[in-house]
C-alpha positions in Angstrom: -16.4 -29.3 11.1 -13.2 -28.3 10.6 -11.0 -26.1 12.8 -11.3 -22.1 11.9 -8.2 -20.0 13.3 -7.9 -16.3 12.7 -4.3 -15.1 13.0 -4.0 -11.3 14.0 -0.8 -9.2 13.7 0.0 -6.1 12.7 1.5 -2.6 13.6 1.8 -2.2 17.4 -1.1 0.7 18.4 -3.0 -0.4 15.5 -5.7 -2.1 17.5 -5.0 -5.5 17.6 -6.7 -6.0 20.8 -9.8 -4.3 19.9 -9.6 -6.5 16.8 -9.3 -9.5 19.6 -12.5 -8.4 21.6 -14.4 -8.5 18.0 -13.9 -11.8 17.9 -14.3 -12.8 21.6 -17.6 -11.3 21.1 -18.4 -13.0 18.2 -17.9 -16.6 20.2 -14.1 -16.9 19.3 -11.3 -18.9 21.9 -9.2 -15.9 22.1 -5.2 -16.2 22.9 -3.5 -13.3 23.0 0.5 -12.1 22.6 0.7 -16.4 21.4 4.3 -17.3 21.1 4.8 -18.2 17.5 6.7 -21.6 18.4 3.6 -22.6 20.4 1.2 -22.4 17.2 1.1 -25.8 15.9 0.9 -27.2 19.5 -2.1 -24.7 20.4 -4.0 -25.9 17.8 -3.1 -29.3 18.2 -4.7 -29.0 21.4 -7.5 -27.2 20.3 -8.5 -30.0 18.1 -8.2 -32.3 20.7 -10.6 -30.1 22.5 -13.0 -30.3 19.1 -13.0 -26.6 19.6 -14.4 -25.0 15.9 -13.1 -21.2 16.3 -10.3 -19.9 17.6 -8.1 -16.8 17.4 -4.6 -15.6 18.2 -2.6 -12.4 18.1 1.0 -12.1 17.6 3.3 -9.1 17.3 6.5 -8.0 17.0 7.4 -9.0 20.5 7.9 -12.2 19.4 10.4 -10.7 16.8 12.8 -13.6 16.0 10.3 -16.5 15.5 7.9 -14.3 13.0 9.7 -15.5 10.3 7.9 -19.0 11.2 4.7 -17.9 11.0 3.7 -18.1 7.1 5.2 -21.0 6.9 3.3 -22.5 9.6 -0.1 -21.0 8.3 0.5 -22.7 4.8 0.9 -26.1 6.9 -2.3 -25.7 8.8 -4.2 -25.2 5.6 -2.6 -28.3 3.8 -4.0 -30.3 7.1 -7.4 -28.7 6.5 -7.7 -25.9 8.9 -9.3 -22.7 7.9 -7.0 -20.1 8.2 -8.1 -16.7 8.3 -5.0 -14.1 8.5 -5.6 -10.0 9.7 -3.1 -7.6 9.6 -3.9 -4.4 11.1 -2.0 -0.9 10.1 -2.1 2.5 10.1 -0.1 5.7 9.4 3.4 6.4 11.2 2.3 9.8 12.2 -1.0 8.2 13.4 1.0 5.7 15.5 3.6 8.5 16.7 0.2 10.3 17.8 -1.5 6.9 19.3 1.7 6.2 21.6 2.4 9.9 22.6 -1.0 10.4 23.6 -1.4 7.3 25.6 2.6 7.5 27.0 3.1 3.8 26.2 6.6 2.6 25.1 7.4 0.9 21.6 7.7 -2.7 22.5 11.1 -2.5 20.4 12.4 0.6 22.5 15.5 -0.9 23.5 15.8 2.9 26.2 15.0 3.5 29.4 14.6 7.2 28.8 10.8 8.3 26.9 11.6 7.8 23.4 12.0 10.8 21.2 9.6 11.6 18.2 13.0 10.5 15.6 13.8 7.5 17.8 10.1 6.4 17.6 9.6 7.3 13.8 12.7 5.0 13.5 11.6 2.6 15.8 7.9 2.1 13.7 9.6 1.8 10.4 11.8 -1.2 11.3 8.5 -2.6 12.7 7.2 -2.6 9.5 10.4 -4.5 7.9 10.1 -7.0 10.2 6.2 -7.6 9.8 6.0 -7.1 6.3 6.2 -10.5 4.9 3.3 -11.5 7.2 1.1 -8.5 5.9 1.8 -9.5 2.3 0.0 -12.6 3.0 -2.7 -10.9 5.5 -5.8 -9.0 4.7 -4.7 -5.5 5.6 -7.2 -3.4 7.6 -6.0 0.2 7.7 -7.2 1.9 11.1 -5.3 5.2 11.1 -9.0 6.8 10.9 -11.4 4.5 12.1 -12.6 4.8 15.2 -13.3 1.7 17.7 -16.6 0.7 16.8 -15.4 0.9 13.1 -12.8 -1.4 13.7 -15.2 -4.0 15.5 -17.6 -3.8 12.8 -15.2 -4.0 9.9 -13.9 -7.2 12.0 -17.3 -8.6 12.6 -18.2 -8.4 9.0 -15.2 -9.9 7.9 -15.8 -12.6 10.1 -19.2 -13.3 8.2 -18.3 -13.9 4.9 -17.5 -17.8 4.0 -13.9 -18.5 4.4 -12.0 -20.1 1.2 -13.5 -17.7 -1.7 -12.5 -14.3 -2.8 -14.6 -11.4 -1.3 -14.7 -8.2 -3.0 -14.6 -5.3 -0.3 -15.6 -1.5 -2.2 -14.5 0.8 -0.4 -15.3 4.5 -0.6 -13.3 7.4 1.1 -12.1 10.9 0.9 -8.6 11.5 -0.4 -8.4 14.6 1.8 -8.1 12.2 4.4 -5.4 10.3 2.8 -5.9 6.8 0.7 -6.5 3.8 2.7 -3.6 1.8 3.3 -5.6 -1.6 2.9 -6.5 -1.0 -0.7 -5.3 -3.1 -3.4 -6.7 -1.2 -6.3 -7.3 2.9 -6.0 -9.8 4.6 -8.5 -9.9 8.3 -8.3 -13.1 9.9 -9.3 -12.6 13.4 -8.4 -13.2 14.5 -12.0 -16.9 13.5 -12.3 -20.0 15.9 -11.7 -20.0 16.7 -8.2 -23.9 16.6 -6.5 -21.7 18.7 -3.6 -22.4 22.2 -6.1 -26.6 21.4 -6.4 -28.3 22.5 -3.1 -30.7 20.2 -2.7 -28.1 17.8 -2.6 -25.3 19.0 -1.0 -26.9 17.3 2.9 -27.7 13.8 1.5 -24.9 11.5 0.8 -24.6 9.0 -2.2 -26.5 6.4 -0.9 -29.4 8.6 -1.0 -31.7 8.1 -4.1 -31.6 12.1 -5.1 -28.2 11.8 -5.2 -28.3 7.8 -7.0 -30.2 9.4 -9.8 -28.9 12.7 -10.2 -25.0 10.7 -10.6 -27.1 7.7 -12.8 -28.1 10.3 -15.4 -23.9 11.4 -15.9 -23.0 10.0 -19.5 -19.3 10.4 -17.7 -20.3 8.5 -14.1 -21.8 5.4 -16.0 -18.6 5.3 -18.3 -16.5 5.3 -14.7 -18.5 2.6 -13.5 -18.1 0.9 -16.5 -14.5 0.8 -16.8 -13.7 -0.3 -13.4 -16.3 -3.0 -13.8 -14.3 -4.4 -16.7 -11.1 -4.1 -15.3 -12.0 -6.6 -12.4 -14.0 -9.0 -14.6 -10.7 -9.1 -16.5 -8.2 -9.9 -13.8 -10.4 -11.2 -11.2 -10.0 -15.2 -12.0 -6.6 -14.4 -12.0 -6.9 -13.5 -8.2 -9.1 -16.2 -7.5 -6.7 -19.0 -9.0 -3.6 -17.1 -7.1 -5.4 -18.0 -3.7 -6.2 -14.1 -2.9 -9.0 -14.1 0.0 -9.8 -10.5 -0.4 -9.3 -7.8 -2.9 -9.9 -4.1 -1.6 -11.0 -1.7 -4.6 -10.9 1.9 -2.9 -12.7 4.7 -4.6 -11.7 8.0 -3.7 -13.8 11.5 -4.4 -12.7 14.7 -2.6 -14.5 14.2 0.5 -16.0 10.4 0.6 -19.9 11.5 0.5 -21.4 11.4 -2.8 -19.5 9.9 -6.0 -17.3 7.4 -4.5 -20.6 6.1 -1.9 -22.6 5.8 -5.1 -20.2 4.0 -7.1 -19.0 1.8 -4.0 -22.9 0.7 -3.5 -23.5 0.6 -7.5 -20.2 -1.7 -8.0 -21.0 -3.8 -4.9 -24.5 -4.8 -6.1 -23.3 -5.3 -9.3 -20.6 -8.3 -8.5 -22.4 -9.8 -5.7 -24.3 -12.0 -8.3 -20.8 -14.1 -8.9 -18.5 -13.1 -6.0 -19.0 -12.8 -2.1 -18.8 -8.4 -1.7 -18.7 -6.3 1.1 -19.3 -2.3 0.9 -18.1 0.5 3.5 -17.9 4.0 3.4 -14.8 5.0 5.5 -15.9 8.8 5.9 -19.6 7.9 6.5 -19.0 4.6 8.9 -17.0 7.2 10.9 -19.6 10.0 11.2 -17.2 12.5 9.6 -19.8 14.3 7.9 -17.6 16.7 5.0 -17.8 18.5 1.5 -17.6 16.1 -1.1 
């Protein structure tokens, strides 16, 4: 069995330590803050030890060497190593709040005095620029509104997917809590009939049979599902040929409880016969109960 390596990068304060813990719980040998210059040597060493699953976390503390990483990962793939690259992201406002709450200093900060909000925002935007190429080549997880348990679950779900094939991730969300950073395609379904205004359906979700039956009877919902399906079917082969490992399709309604949940479930089941699929519900998984 060939060596599998998971490389975790991302914004400072986005949850990389939590993600690494999920990998450790799943049986990976994990190394935090590995200097990029040592990646090839580390992989060779683990090969000699006949290791099968390893994970490393890299961050902006190795800023001068980060440009080496994409090329290194491509070389590893060429030698038969199964490489998965995860990038954890979050909104700037969320990162500022997390640093303020923990009173941690940003690793790029050059000052001894506590950072002002303006200085911290500028530092975070600089970090985004430094990590942009790595983000482009990775599967992105937006942790802005995720609870720690959600992040652990999402990482473990990704590990369960067989590497080397395109995986479709259907994600429902609430527009009122922001569009997920990790979405490749976003579909707005707020114009569809809303079960929230049906008293018997208001407290239910798109996973419940009465809500599903209500939405199934609406011609607009059927048309929306058909339109999204046709779009994806037209482009998925091209995405797979472009060596994409994951494509995240985000479907949003007002509260992420009824319409978006129903369509994410339906599309995930529809495409599962030909593609590897994952279905997640940002607001429901986060135990955030709000009106659709």
